[in-house]
KOLFINU-489068 format. One line per 2 residues: number of its first residue (from 1); their letters; for each residue x, y, z of C-alpha. Coordinates in steps of 0.1 Angstrom, whole numbers, plus 5000, padded with zeros to 4 digits. Layout:
<rs>
NUM> A> X,Y,Z; ...;
</rs>
This chain:
<rs>
1> XX> 5380,4585,4970; 5417,4580,4953;
3> XX> 5421,4583,4916; 5420,4543,4913;
5> XX> 5390,4539,4932; 5369,4567,4909;
7> XX> 5380,4549,4876; 5367,4515,4892;
9> XX> 5338,4534,4903; 5331,4547,4863;
11> XX> 5337,4518,4846; 5313,4499,4869;
13> XX> 5287,4526,4858; 5293,4527,4823;
15> XX> 5293,4483,4824; 5258,4486,4839;
17> XX> 5241,4509,4817; 5259,4489,4787;
19> XX> 5243,4456,4805; 5207,4476,4796;
21> XX> 5196,4478,4756; 5175,4507,4749;
23> XX> 5150,4479,4741; 5153,4468,4775;
25> XX> 5142,4504,4791; 5113,4502,4768;
27> XX> 5100,4472,4781; 5100,4486,4817;
29> XX> 5085,4520,4810; 5058,4499,4790;
31> XX> 5049,4477,4818; 5048,4505,4843;
33> XX> 5030,4530,4821; 5007,4503,4800;
35> XX> 4980,4491,4828; 4983,4521,4856;
37> XX> 4961,4510,4887; 4945,4547,4892;
39> XX> 4929,4570,4872; 4932,4606,4866;
41> XX> 4907,4631,4861; 4893,4666,4865;
43> XX> 4858,4681,4880; 4847,4712,4880;
45> XX> 4835,4721,4918; 4804,4734,4930;
47> XX> 4806,4769,4947; 4784,4796,4959;
49> XX> 4804,4830,4946; 4784,4863,4960;
51> XX> 4794,4900,4956; 4806,4923,4983;
53> XX> 4794,4958,4981; 4815,4982,5008;
55> XX> 4796,5014,5024; 4828,5019,5039;
57> XX> 4864,5007,5043; 4887,5008,5073;
59> XX> 4918,5032,5060; 4940,5036,5090;
61> XX> 4974,5013,5095; 4974,5011,5057;
63> XX> 5016,5014,5051; 5001,5035,5019;
65> XX> 4977,5064,5012; 4957,5073,4977;
67> XX> 4956,5106,4967; 4935,5121,4933;
69> XX> 4908,5110,4914; 4908,5079,4887;
71> XX> 4883,5066,4867; 4872,5037,4851;
73> XX> 4841,5022,4837; 4818,5006,4853;
75> XX> 4831,5015,4885; 4829,5058,4878;
77> XX> 4853,5081,4893; 4874,5075,4928;
79> XX> 4888,5099,4944; 4908,5101,4976;
81> XX> 4917,5126,5005; 4946,5121,5028;
83> XX> 4943,5131,5068; 4970,5133,5087;
85> XX> 4981,5139,5126; 5016,5163,5129;
87> XX> 5034,5154,5154; 5067,5165,5171;
89> XX> 5102,5149,5172; 5107,5161,5204;
91> XX> 5094,5181,5229; 5099,5218,5239;
93> XX> 5117,5230,5210; 5143,5263,5209;
95> XX> 5135,5283,5179; 5168,5301,5171;
97> XX> 5201,5298,5198; 5183,5303,5232;
99> XX> 5153,5291,5248; 5122,5314,5252;
101> XX> 5129,5312,5287; 5162,5327,5282;
103> XX> 5147,5357,5256; 5125,5362,5281;
105> XX> 5152,5368,5310; 5174,5388,5288;
107> XX> 5149,5411,5275; 5164,5405,5242;
109> XX> 5141,5386,5213; 5156,5365,5184;
111> XX> 5127,5378,5161; 5119,5342,5148;
113> XX> 5105,5349,5114; 5088,5322,5094;
115> XX> 5100,5325,5056; 5087,5295,5042;
117> XX> 5066,5266,5054; 5065,5232,5028;
119> XX> 5044,5199,5032; 5066,5172,5014;
121> XX> 5051,5141,5006; 5073,5114,4992;
123> XX> 5065,5091,4964; 5070,5055,4964;
125> XX> 5100,5037,4945; 5121,5007,4947;
127> XX> 5144,5025,4978; 5114,5034,4998;
129> XX> 5119,4998,5022; 5153,5011,5032;
131> XX> 5156,5036,5057; 5191,5042,5052;
133> XX> 5183,5045,5012; 5201,5078,4999;
135> XX> 5195,5096,4970; 5214,5121,4939;
137> XX> 5209,5155,4932; 5193,5156,4895;
139> XX> 5184,5119,4891; 5153,5100,4879;
141> XX> 5140,5073,4899; 5113,5047,4895;
143> XX> 5076,5058,4908; 5055,5031,4921;
145> XX> 5016,5031,4925; 5012,5062,4902;
147> XX> 4974,5053,4882; 4962,5073,4855;
149> XX> 4979,5101,4834; 5017,5105,4847;
151> XX> 5017,5140,4830; 4985,5152,4847;
153> XX> 4980,5187,4860; 4969,5194,4891;
155> XX> 4958,5215,4927; 4966,5206,4958;
157> XX> 4950,5220,4991; 4958,5215,5023;
159> XX> 4936,5221,5055; 4937,5223,5094;
161> XX> 4922,5193,5107; 4901,5207,5139;
163> XX> 4892,5169,5151; 4914,5157,5176;
165> XX> 4927,5114,5161; 4924,5097,5195;
167> XX> 4943,5062,5195; 4914,5044,5217;
169> XX> 4877,5041,5212; 4852,5046,5237;
171> XX> 4854,5008,5244; 4892,5014,5254;
173> XX> 4896,4991,5218; 4924,5006,5192;
175> XX> 4901,5030,5172; 4892,5019,5135;
177> XX> 4885,5047,5108; 4869,5044,5080;
179> XX> 4869,5059,5048; 4837,5078,5054;
181> XX> 4842,5092,5086; 4820,5123,5091;
183> XX> 4835,5134,5120; 4869,5145,5098;
185> XX> 4847,5159,5073; 4829,5185,5092;
187> XX> 4855,5195,5111; 4883,5209,5086;
189> XX> 4893,5241,5088; 4907,5269,5066;
191> XX> 4930,5264,5034; 4969,5269,5052;
193> XX> 4985,5265,5016; 5002,5297,5002;
195> XX> 4984,5300,4970; 4952,5276,4962;
197> XX> 4953,5281,4926; 4988,5266,4919;
199> XX> 4992,5238,4895; 5011,5207,4902;
201> XX> 5027,5174,4883; 5047,5147,4896;
203> XX> 5083,5146,4887; 5106,5114,4894;
205> XX> 5135,5138,4903; 5153,5138,4939;
207> XX> 5143,5173,4959; 5178,5188,4969;
209> XX> 5176,5208,4999; 5204,5232,5002;
211> XX> 5222,5253,5035; 5218,5287,5045;
213> XX> 5246,5313,5043; 5265,5319,5072;
215> XX> 5276,5359,5073; 5305,5349,5095;
217> XX> 5320,5332,5062; 5332,5345,5030;
219> XX> 5321,5317,5011; 5281,5313,5001;
221> XX> 5271,5283,5022; 5234,5286,4999;
223> XX> 5253,5271,4974; 5259,5240,4990;
225> XX> 5241,5210,4991; 5222,5203,5026;
227> XX> 5201,5167,5016; 5186,5149,4987;
229> XX> 5152,5139,4995; 5129,5107,4975;
231> XX> 5108,5125,4946; 5080,5133,4961;
233> XX> 5053,5162,4962; 5065,5195,4981;
235> XX> 5034,5220,4983; 5042,5254,4997;
237> XX> 5023,5265,5027; 5011,5295,5046;
239> XX> 5040,5316,5064; 5016,5332,5085;
241> XX> 5003,5302,5097; 5033,5284,5112;
243> XX> 5042,5319,5127; 5005,5319,5144;
245> XX> 5005,5277,5152; 5038,5271,5157;
247> XX> 5077,5292,5159; 5053,5322,5181;
249> XX> 5045,5290,5207; 5079,5283,5215;
251> XX> 5079,5276,5257; 5047,5274,5255;
253> XX> 5026,5245,5271; 5011,5234,5238;
255> XX> 5048,5223,5230; 5060,5209,5262;
257> XX> 5041,5176,5257; 5036,5152,5227;
259> XX> 4995,5143,5237; 4993,5183,5243;
261> XX> 5001,5194,5212; 4979,5165,5193;
263> XX> 4950,5183,5209; 4962,5218,5200;
265> XX> 4973,5211,5162; 4951,5180,5158;
267> XX> 4962,5168,5121; 4963,5183,5084;
269> XX> 4935,5171,5053; 4954,5171,5021;
271> XX> 4933,5169,4989; 4939,5170,4953;
273> XX> 4918,5188,4920; 4912,5201,4890;
275> XX> 4929,5174,4873; 4936,5179,4836;
277> XX> 4936,5143,4831; 4929,5112,4860;
279> XX> 4959,5108,4886; 4959,5088,4914;
281> XX> 4994,5088,4934; 4997,5061,4962;
283> XX> 5019,5084,4986; 5045,5075,5015;
285> XX> 5026,5094,5045; 5051,5071,5069;
287> XX> 5081,5100,5053; 5059,5129,5049;
289> XX> 5066,5160,5069; 5058,5196,5074;
291> XX> 5090,5221,5069; 5095,5254,5086;
293> XX> 5121,5276,5078; 5126,5307,5099;
295> XX> 5148,5335,5099; 5162,5350,5137;
297> XX> 5188,5375,5153; 5217,5364,5168;
299> XX> 5249,5385,5179; 5271,5386,5155;
301> XX> 5312,5390,5155; 5308,5410,5186;
303> XX> 5284,5416,5213; 5274,5452,5194;
305> XX> 5260,5436,5161; 5234,5414,5154;
307> XX> 5234,5390,5124; 5204,5372,5107;
309> XX> 5204,5335,5102; 5182,5309,5090;
311> XX> 5173,5277,5101; 5146,5246,5097;
313> XX> 5124,5226,5116; 5103,5200,5104;
315> XX> 5074,5183,5123; 5063,5150,5115;
317> XX> 5030,5128,5097; 5037,5095,5112;
319> XX> 5010,5093,5137; 4970,5083,5130;
321> XX> 4969,5088,5089; 4935,5081,5075;
323> XX> 4923,5078,5035; 4888,5093,5031;
325> XX> 4872,5080,5000; 4841,5091,4975;
327> XX> 4829,5074,4945; 4801,5084,4917;
329> XX> 4791,5075,4885; 4794,5039,4893;
331> XX> 4770,5014,4869; 4772,4980,4884;
333> XX> 4741,4967,4871; 4747,4932,4859;
335> XX> 4739,4904,4887; 4753,4880,4863;
337> XX> 4795,4897,4864; 4809,4898,4896;
339> XX> 4831,4933,4900; 4865,4933,4922;
341> XX> 4876,4969,4926; 4904,4982,4955;
343> XX> 4897,5016,4975; 4860,5018,4983;
345> XX> 4852,4990,4961; 4836,4954,4957;
347> XX> 4848,4925,4965; 4838,4887,4960;
349> XX> 4826,4858,4988; 4832,4822,4975;
351> XX> 4816,4793,4991; 4827,4755,4986;
353> XX> 4800,4728,4989; 4805,4705,5017;
355> XX> 4793,4675,4994; 4818,4681,4971;
357> XX> 4842,4677,4999; 4825,4648,5017;
359> XX> 4827,4630,4981; 4865,4639,4975;
361> XX> 4867,4620,5012; 4844,4591,5003;
363> XX> 4851,4582,4968; 4891,4583,4982;
365> XX> 4903,4610,4958; 4937,4617,4961;
367> XX> 4935,4658,4948; 4964,4670,4929;
369> XX> 4957,4704,4919; 4929,4727,4928;
371> XX> 4923,4762,4910; 4900,4788,4910;
373> XX> 4896,4806,4877; 4882,4836,4874;
375> XX> 4869,4846,4840; 4877,4885,4829;
377> XX> 4850,4904,4811; 4865,4914,4781;
379> XX> 4841,4939,4770; 4847,4964,4793;
381> XX> 4878,4984,4783; 4902,4989,4812;
383> XX> 4931,5017,4812; 4947,4995,4835;
385> XX> 4940,4956,4848; 4954,4948,4887;
387> XX> 4980,4919,4879; 4971,4902,4908;
389> XX> 4942,4888,4931; 4946,4873,4965;
391> XX> 4922,4848,4986; 4917,4849,5019;
393> XX> 4897,4838,5051; 4870,4865,5052;
395> XX> 4863,4854,5090; 4894,4861,5102;
397> XX> 4909,4880,5075; 4943,4851,5071;
399> XX> 4962,4843,5041; 4954,4805,5032;
401> XX> 4971,4777,5039; 4987,4778,5002;
403> XX> 4999,4810,5007; 5025,4798,5032;
405> XX> 5038,4766,5010; 5041,4788,4981;
407> XX> 5076,4784,4969; 5082,4815,4955;
409> XX> 5073,4834,4983; 5107,4846,4987;
411> XX> 5107,4866,4961; 5123,4903,4966;
413> XX> 5095,4917,4943; 5059,4912,4952;
415> XX> 5060,4909,4914; 5078,4879,4919;
417> XX> 5061,4863,4950; 5033,4839,4955;
419> XX> 5029,4831,4918; 5017,4794,4921;
421> XX> 4992,4805,4947; 4981,4836,4933;
423> XX> 4994,4835,4896; 4992,4866,4871;
425> XX> 4964,4877,4852; 4968,4856,4821;
427> XX> 4965,4877,4787; 4952,4870,4752;
429> XX> 4960,4890,4725; 4971,4918,4751;
431> XX> 4944,4914,4769; 4933,4899,4807;
433> XX> 4916,4865,4800; 4920,4850,4836;
435> XX> 4935,4848,4870; 4941,4813,4888;
437> XX> 4943,4807,4923; 4959,4778,4937;
439> XX> 4940,4769,4966; 4951,4725,4964;
441> XX> 4963,4728,5005; 4935,4745,5017;
443> XX> 4908,4716,4999; 4934,4689,5010;
445> XX> 4929,4706,5045; 4890,4702,5039;
447> XX> 4890,4668,5030; 4913,4659,5061;
449> XX> 4887,4681,5083; 4920,4702,5092;
451> XX> 4900,4741,5093; 4868,4749,5088;
453> XX> 4851,4753,5057; 4845,4791,5058;
455> XX> 4836,4816,5028; 4864,4827,5012;
457> XX> 4871,4862,5000; 4886,4875,4968;
459> XX> 4901,4912,4961; 4922,4931,4939;
461> XX> 4958,4933,4955; 4982,4958,4953;
463> XX> 5008,4945,4970; 5008,4901,4976;
465> XX> 5035,4905,5001; 5011,4929,5021;
467> XX> 4992,4904,5044; 4973,4931,5071;
469> XX> 4938,4931,5073; 4914,4956,5082;
471> XX> 4875,4957,5082; 4846,4971,5061;
473> XX> 4812,4976,5064; 4784,4969,5047;
475> XX> 4755,4984,5061; 4757,5000,5097;
477> XX> 4757,4969,5116; 4773,4944,5095;
479> XX> 4812,4944,5098; 4839,4924,5077;
481> XX> 4875,4916,5071; 4894,4928,5042;
483> XX> 4928,4928,5032; 4949,4960,5034;
485> XX> 4961,4957,5003; 4933,4959,4985;
487> XX> 4925,4995,4997; 4955,5012,4984;
489> XX> 4944,5006,4949; 4923,5022,4927;
491> XX> 4921,4994,4900; 4889,4969,4888;
493> XX> 4882,4942,4869; 4852,4929,4857;
495> XX> 4847,4888,4863; 4820,4872,4838;
497> XX> 4824,4836,4855; 4839,4820,4881;
499> XX> 4852,4782,4886; 4867,4754,4906;
501> XX> 4888,4729,4891; 4901,4700,4912;
503> XX> 4923,4673,4891; 4924,4649,4911;
505> XX> 4939,4604,4910; 4919,4579,4919;
507> XX> 4926,4541,4927; 4914,4517,4900;
</rs>
């Protein structure tokens, strides 16, 4: 468009607007709104709400795993232990510079000796999802999913697991591990920590590891940084145990095959106790490892001398991992309330009246909003309230259609995601007042006979971007579906009332 055309276009627009006085607009506006041919209204739908109390929850394949204890009235004290499979990074490892076969043929041992051993489990932080993340020495990082008092001191115990964690169950399906697995709890061996009385606190500082000195140089390499690890727990372990279990097995069949190794060193359990104050930590087991530092003898600058060198060997903990939960001191006695809590906790099941769905269709109501409102019981003193709840299909574990259409779904952080469908806890005077879960599209699908009116589950959620689901047990014979996001948080809330309010328009 050239300049003359632009001038003519804008002149025409100005003329048109000038021709319409404000009175003209008011007249048009009044004509549209004075006598609309539809009514707007809101009704409270009939719903059936039932409490679900879990006797056990599936705790393998969670992504993050809880360790510690957390107390909240009326849910009592929840405690969590981690059990993890140990895996070889590669088969047939060589310790020192020569294979065991070479040492045997030359009749010259390198005398590999374990000098230090550590269990390292990182906390979650904003960089955890980045596989290429790097950390800087002496820098403090923000830690995610730490519940309770961050200054609490505690003891950590690590024990050898004497039960094989199989991938496949007897029915040839993927094996499910539950939070009360007695095969695990009855097969825990002796402690393998270096000192059972040591106490720990959490730190948000990165962990620096240094190189080992090279005796052939004049420089002291032990003052140089080897690498910097994400903040986490670093627990000293028994050197004697790993000398016998790993280093002395160089060249053996136990280290020659990955599956045979899993049967040989079946795993570890990690528990925490003697807390000065409540503390529950969500740990990043995908990047956890056991670090073995050992010395060995090798030829010096000439064939007649021997030098002592050091090296590191690391075992992975990224195989099967399981959380074991225990609850004590629960007081969930008020049948008029709905109790929602994570870990081994409680969920709710909601069923929408088929009659209401039929009435919406027969009366040709145009549903504009359908919101579940869950009102928080403020008579409870919460240490920390869950910010989000999650609603899902209890039969399949799938999200609702509203989850897929939420305009905030692409936010980088879970905190700012799915705010329309899974609204944040609304507060009044600093206390939680209610949660709003919009299920408009779900209701429209039911009205249009798309899908089935199945019971909907409601759980506390630690991460609304995590839609993975697992199983739970109500008793020995009854199974259900639960979102994994509910299993990896200890938080809970008490709901005093639940309403489904449906806004609609209707032609006159």
